[in-house]
C-alpha positions as CSV (number, residue, x, y, z in Angstrom):
1,M,0.0,0.0,0.2
2,R,0.5,3.3,-0.8
3,I,0.7,5.6,3.1
4,G,2.0,9.3,2.2
5,V,3.3,11.7,5.7
6,P,2.4,15.3,4.9
7,K,4.0,17.8,6.8
8,E,1.7,19.0,9.5
9,I,0.5,22.4,8.4
10,K,-1.3,23.5,11.7
11,N,0.3,26.8,13.5
12,R,3.3,25.2,15.0
13,E,2.5,22.2,14.9
14,H,6.6,20.9,14.9
15,R,5.4,16.9,15.0
16,V,5.9,14.8,11.9
17,A,3.5,11.3,11.9
18,I,5.9,8.8,11.1
19,T,9.5,8.5,12.6
20,P,12.3,7.0,9.3
21,E,13.0,4.2,12.0
22,G,8.7,3.6,11.6
23,V,9.5,3.6,8.2
24,M,11.9,1.0,7.4
25,A,9.6,-1.0,8.8
26,L,6.4,-0.6,6.2
27,S,9.0,-0.8,3.9
28,A,10.7,-3.9,5.1
29,A,7.1,-4.9,5.0
30,G,6.9,-4.2,1.2
31,H,4.6,-1.1,1.3
32,E,6.1,2.5,-0.3
33,V,5.9,5.3,2.0
34,V,5.5,9.3,0.5
35,V,7.4,11.4,2.8
36,E,6.2,14.9,2.1
37,S,10.0,17.1,2.3
38,S,10.9,18.9,5.1
39,A,8.2,17.1,6.7
40,G,10.7,15.9,9.8
41,I,12.8,18.5,10.1
42,D,11.0,19.8,13.4
43,S,11.6,16.5,15.2
44,S,15.4,16.1,13.8
45,F,14.9,14.2,10.6
46,S,16.1,14.8,8.0
47,D,14.5,14.5,4.0
48,Q,17.8,12.8,3.8
49,A,16.8,10.3,7.0
50,Y,13.9,9.5,5.6
51,L,15.4,8.0,1.8
52,A,18.0,6.3,3.6
53,A,14.9,4.7,5.6
54,G,12.7,3.7,2.3
55,A,10.8,6.3,1.9
56,S,10.5,8.6,-1.5
57,V,10.7,12.1,-0.2
58,V,8.7,15.2,-2.5
59,D,7.9,18.1,-2.8
60,S,4.4,18.5,-3.7
61,A,1.6,17.6,-1.0
62,G,-0.8,17.3,-2.9
63,E,1.7,13.5,-4.1
64,V,1.6,13.1,-0.8
65,W,-2.5,13.1,-0.6
66,G,-2.6,11.0,-3.8
67,C,-1.4,7.9,-1.3
68,E,-4.4,5.2,0.3
69,L,-3.1,5.7,3.6
70,I,-2.9,9.4,4.9
71,V,-1.2,9.4,8.5
72,K,-0.6,12.0,10.3
73,V,-0.3,14.3,13.9
74,K,-3.1,16.5,13.7
75,E,-6.4,17.3,12.3
76,P,-6.9,18.5,8.7
77,L,-7.0,22.4,8.1
78,Q,-9.8,24.0,5.8
79,S,-6.7,24.1,3.0
80,E,-6.9,20.7,2.8
81,F,-9.8,20.0,2.6
82,Q,-9.5,19.5,-0.6
83,H,-7.2,16.2,-0.9
84,F,-10.1,14.4,0.4
85,R,-11.8,11.1,-2.0
86,P,-13.5,8.0,-1.3
87,D,-11.0,5.7,-2.1
88,M,-8.5,7.3,1.1
89,T,-8.0,6.5,4.8
90,L,-7.1,9.3,6.5
91,F,-5.4,8.0,10.3
92,T,-4.6,11.2,12.6
93,F,-6.2,13.1,15.4
94,L,-9.6,14.0,14.5
95,H,-10.8,15.9,17.7
96,L,-14.6,16.7,15.7
97,A,-16.4,17.6,18.2
98,A,-14.4,20.9,18.3
99,V,-14.5,21.0,14.4
100,P,-17.4,19.8,13.2
101,E,-16.4,21.7,9.8
102,L,-13.9,19.2,9.1
103,A,-16.6,16.8,9.9
104,R,-18.5,17.6,7.1
105,A,-15.9,17.6,4.4
106,L,-15.2,14.7,5.5
107,M,-18.6,13.0,5.5
108,A,-18.8,15.1,2.3
109,S,-16.4,13.3,0.3
110,G,-17.2,9.8,1.7
111,V,-13.0,9.4,2.6
112,C,-12.7,6.4,6.0
113,A,-11.9,8.7,8.7
114,I,-10.2,7.7,11.8
115,G,-9.5,9.2,15.4
116,Y,-6.1,8.2,17.0
117,E,-8.1,9.4,19.9
118,T,-11.0,6.7,20.1
119,V,-8.5,3.6,19.0
120,Q,-9.7,1.7,22.4
121,L,-9.3,-1.6,23.6
122,E,-11.8,-3.3,25.6
123,S,-10.3,-3.0,28.9
124,G,-12.0,1.3,27.7
125,K,-7.8,2.4,27.5
126,L,-7.3,4.4,24.7
127,P,-3.5,3.2,23.6
128,L,-3.0,6.2,20.7
129,L,-4.5,8.9,22.4
130,A,-2.0,7.5,26.1
131,P,1.6,8.3,25.4
132,M,0.2,12.7,23.7
133,S,-2.0,12.6,27.4
134,Q,0.9,11.7,28.9
135,V,3.3,14.8,27.7
136,A,0.7,17.0,27.3
137,G,-0.1,16.3,30.9
138,K,3.2,17.3,31.8
139,V,4.5,20.2,29.2
140,A,1.0,21.7,30.9
141,A,2.4,21.8,34.3
142,Q,5.3,23.4,33.0
143,L,3.8,25.6,31.5
144,G,1.4,26.1,34.3
145,V,4.0,27.1,36.5
146,Q,6.3,29.4,34.1
147,Y,2.7,30.9,33.7
148,L,2.2,31.8,37.3
149,Q,5.5,33.8,37.5
150,K,5.5,37.7,36.9
151,E,8.0,37.7,34.4
152,N,6.6,35.2,32.8
153,G,7.1,35.2,29.0
154,T,3.7,37.2,28.0
155,I,2.2,40.4,28.7
156,F,0.0,39.0,32.0
157,Q,1.5,38.8,35.1
158,G,1.2,35.1,37.2
159,V,0.8,35.9,40.9
160,G,4.2,35.3,41.4
161,R,4.7,31.8,43.8
162,L,7.4,29.0,43.1
163,P,6.1,26.1,42.8
164,G,7.2,24.4,45.9
165,G,7.3,27.6,48.3
166,M,10.5,28.0,50.9
167,G,11.7,27.3,53.9
168,S,8.3,28.6,56.0
169,L,7.1,30.1,52.7
170,P,3.5,28.5,51.4
171,A,4.0,26.0,48.4
172,A,1.6,26.6,45.2
173,R,-1.7,24.7,45.3
174,V,-2.4,23.2,42.1
175,V,-6.3,21.8,41.5
176,I,-6.3,19.2,38.9
177,L,-9.3,18.0,36.9
178,G,-9.5,14.1,35.6
179,A,-7.0,11.8,36.8
180,G,-6.0,10.0,33.8
181,N,-3.2,10.5,31.3
182,V,-3.3,13.8,31.5
183,G,-4.3,13.9,35.0
184,I,-1.9,12.0,36.5
185,N,1.4,13.3,34.0
186,A,0.4,16.6,35.6
187,A,-0.3,15.9,39.0
188,E,3.3,13.8,39.5
189,T,4.6,17.2,37.4
190,V,4.9,19.8,40.0
191,A,4.2,17.6,43.0
192,C,8.1,16.6,42.3
193,L,8.5,20.4,42.0
194,G,7.3,20.3,46.1
195,A,3.3,22.1,44.7
196,E,0.2,21.1,46.8
197,V,-1.6,18.7,44.8
198,L,-5.7,18.0,45.1
199,L,-6.3,16.4,42.3
200,F,-10.2,15.6,41.4
201,E,-11.6,12.4,40.2
202,A,-15.3,11.6,39.3
203,N,-14.3,7.6,39.8
204,D,-14.7,6.3,43.1
205,E,-12.9,2.4,41.8
206,R,-10.2,4.9,40.4
207,I,-10.0,7.6,43.3
208,H,-9.4,4.4,46.0
209,K,-6.3,3.0,43.4
210,L,-4.9,6.4,43.2
211,Q,-5.0,7.1,47.1
212,Q,-2.2,4.7,47.6
213,T,-0.4,5.0,44.5
214,T,0.3,8.3,44.2
215,H,3.1,10.6,45.1
216,K,2.3,12.4,48.9
217,N,2.0,16.4,48.1
218,I,-0.9,14.8,45.5
219,Q,-4.1,14.5,47.7
220,V,-6.9,12.8,45.8
221,I,-10.5,14.4,45.9
222,H,-13.9,12.5,45.2
223,Y,-15.5,15.4,42.3
224,T,-18.9,17.1,43.3
225,H,-18.9,20.5,41.9
226,E,-19.7,22.0,45.3
227,N,-16.0,20.4,46.7
228,L,-15.0,22.1,43.9
229,Q,-15.8,25.5,44.7
230,Q,-14.6,25.1,48.2
231,I,-11.6,24.8,46.4
232,L,-11.2,27.3,44.6
233,P,-10.7,30.5,46.1
234,L,-7.3,29.0,47.2
235,C,-6.0,27.7,44.0
236,D,-3.2,28.9,42.1
237,L,-2.6,27.0,39.0
238,L,-5.7,25.0,37.7
239,I,-5.6,22.2,34.9
240,G,-8.4,20.9,32.8
241,A,-7.8,17.4,32.6
242,A,-10.6,15.7,31.6
243,L,-11.9,13.2,28.7
244,I,-15.3,11.7,27.4
245,P,-13.6,9.8,24.1
246,G,-15.1,11.1,20.8
247,K,-17.2,13.7,23.1
248,H,-17.4,17.3,23.6
249,A,-14.9,17.6,26.9
250,P,-17.6,17.9,30.0
251,V,-18.2,21.4,31.1
252,L,-17.4,22.0,34.7
253,L,-16.5,25.2,35.6
254,K,-19.3,28.7,34.9
255,R,-17.3,31.6,34.7
256,S,-18.9,32.3,38.4
257,D,-16.3,29.5,38.9
258,V,-13.4,31.5,37.4
259,A,-14.9,34.7,38.6
260,L,-13.5,33.0,42.3
261,M,-10.1,32.3,41.5
262,K,-7.0,34.6,42.8
263,Q,-6.1,37.5,40.6
264,G,-3.5,35.9,38.2
265,S,-3.9,32.9,39.4
266,V,-3.4,30.3,35.7
267,F,-5.7,28.1,34.3
268,M,-4.5,25.8,31.6
269,D,-7.4,23.6,29.9
270,V,-5.8,20.9,27.5
271,A,-9.1,19.0,27.4
272,I,-9.3,22.3,24.3
273,D,-9.1,20.0,21.3
274,Q,-11.9,18.4,22.4
275,G,-14.0,21.6,23.1
276,G,-12.9,22.6,26.5
277,M,-13.7,22.0,29.7
278,S,-14.6,26.1,31.0
279,E,-17.5,28.5,29.3
280,T,-14.0,31.0,29.3
281,S,-12.6,29.1,27.1
282,R,-11.1,28.9,24.0
283,P,-8.6,27.9,21.5
284,T,-5.1,29.8,22.1
285,S,-1.6,29.2,19.7
286,Y,2.2,29.1,20.3
287,E,2.2,33.0,19.5
288,D,0.0,34.2,21.9
289,P,-0.8,31.1,24.0
290,V,-2.5,33.2,27.2
291,Y,-5.7,35.8,27.3
292,V,-6.7,37.0,29.8
293,E,-10.3,36.3,31.6
294,E,-12.2,37.6,35.1
295,G,-8.4,38.2,36.3
296,V,-7.6,34.7,35.8
297,L,-4.9,33.7,33.2
298,H,-6.3,31.4,30.5
299,C,-3.7,28.6,28.7
300,C,-6.0,26.9,26.0
301,L,-3.1,25.6,23.5
302,P,-4.6,22.1,21.8
303,N,-1.2,21.1,20.5
304,L,0.8,21.0,23.7
305,P,3.2,18.0,22.6
306,A,4.0,19.8,20.2
307,A,6.2,21.9,22.4
308,V,8.8,18.7,22.7
309,P,8.5,17.0,19.4
310,Q,11.6,14.4,19.4
311,T,10.1,13.5,22.7
312,S,6.1,12.6,21.0
313,T,7.3,11.6,17.6
314,A,9.0,9.2,18.8
315,A,5.8,8.2,21.1
316,L,2.9,9.0,19.1
317,T,4.5,6.1,16.4
318,H,5.9,3.5,19.1
319,A,1.5,3.5,19.0
320,T,1.0,3.8,16.0
321,L,2.6,1.9,14.2
322,P,1.4,-1.7,14.5
323,Y,-2.0,0.3,13.7
324,V,-0.5,1.8,11.0
325,R,0.9,-1.2,9.3
326,L,-2.0,-4.1,9.9
327,I,-4.4,-1.2,7.7
328,A,-1.7,-1.0,4.5
329,D,-1.1,-5.5,5.2
330,L,-4.8,-6.0,5.4
331,G,-6.2,-2.6,4.0
332,I,-9.0,-0.4,6.7
333,E,-11.9,-3.0,5.7
334,E,-10.0,-6.5,6.4
335,A,-8.1,-4.9,9.4
336,A,-11.3,-2.9,11.2
337,G,-12.5,-6.2,11.2
338,A,-9.7,-7.9,12.5
339,D,-8.8,-5.8,15.2
340,R,-11.6,-3.7,17.5
341,A,-9.7,-1.2,19.1
342,L,-9.0,-0.4,15.4
343,N,-12.8,-0.7,14.3
344,L,-13.9,1.8,17.1
345,G,-11.7,4.2,16.0
346,I,-13.3,5.3,12.8
347,N,-15.3,8.4,13.3
348,I,-16.6,8.6,9.6
349,R,-17.1,6.0,6.8
350,N,-19.2,5.8,3.7
351,G,-20.5,9.7,4.8
352,K,-22.2,8.4,7.3
353,I,-20.9,9.1,11.4
354,I,-20.0,6.1,13.5
355,H,-18.3,6.4,16.1
356,Q,-21.6,7.4,18.4
357,G,-19.6,9.7,21.1
358,V,-18.7,12.2,18.2
359,K,-22.2,11.1,17.1
360,A,-23.4,13.1,19.4
361,A,-21.8,15.3,19.9
362,L,-22.1,16.6,16.3
363,S,-26.0,15.8,16.3
364,L,-27.4,18.9,15.1
365,F,-26.0,17.7,11.9
366,N,-25.9,14.1,11.7
367,D,-28.2,12.5,10.3
């Protein structure tokens, strides 16, 4: 099968979908991989490295998009919609709940669109989303701590507090909503800096497990809106990390809740790629990452792992490569029949939304 790897064009997206090592494995299996020139540069992979691995490297994005299987990192942007066609399989992060215009274009074109974020094992785990969630949690924590500073690289000033305090001076209080991969990695990152972490989770079984295993600075709390409202006035850094596969992120914060927070406190909404967790959330970019609502610094970057492409590209390829190989070996119909997790990942096929979570999120125009 011909597999196309386009250069990512989303703002400040530095990742590439497949490493040269991944290309080598696919080439050895008899598949042709076509990589757009300079697609891997920001991840420290040269065109020559892809050529040496067995790929064809081309200057034309159209030539790459002409392949049967397109493997990307982030959702296609409007300028890429022209490349969609019925005999194409698209394998990438889609997050369609937040981009209905992309869903419409995919439906109209007949593309078979598979979202990394909805490939789901019987255990409920999301094997392709997990590594990027782990990275996103760590990056969100690091950026959140940076934005707490008065001098933080933006025009806005944080409260000016060290995460771990100093001597008798109190540590920063960090509140995290959701104890999945994002939440746990964010919590452990700031806890290791000495912050006091309150990790909110709704699942009692998960709460019990985490209470036995988490860092000593992390307190796991059962989520209720009332519990959250009580702690928000004391919060320095709030990280939104809740997820419902395929669906819009749960909106757990009203504007009035955000108004309870300190002036200069920080809200990192990692769930912005699924629509965001607050009434005050809107997507930002690395060029303009922060805005202020109700006196609170908001950072809502939809592609946090792009900040560390050497790590995230390698982790993503490691997770996705077995599925790419399966699709290339068998074709999408047979591959989906052979692997239930992959089949669950299909969002749109033959002009219809078939993933139930995505269908619920986009019910206004799904017939």
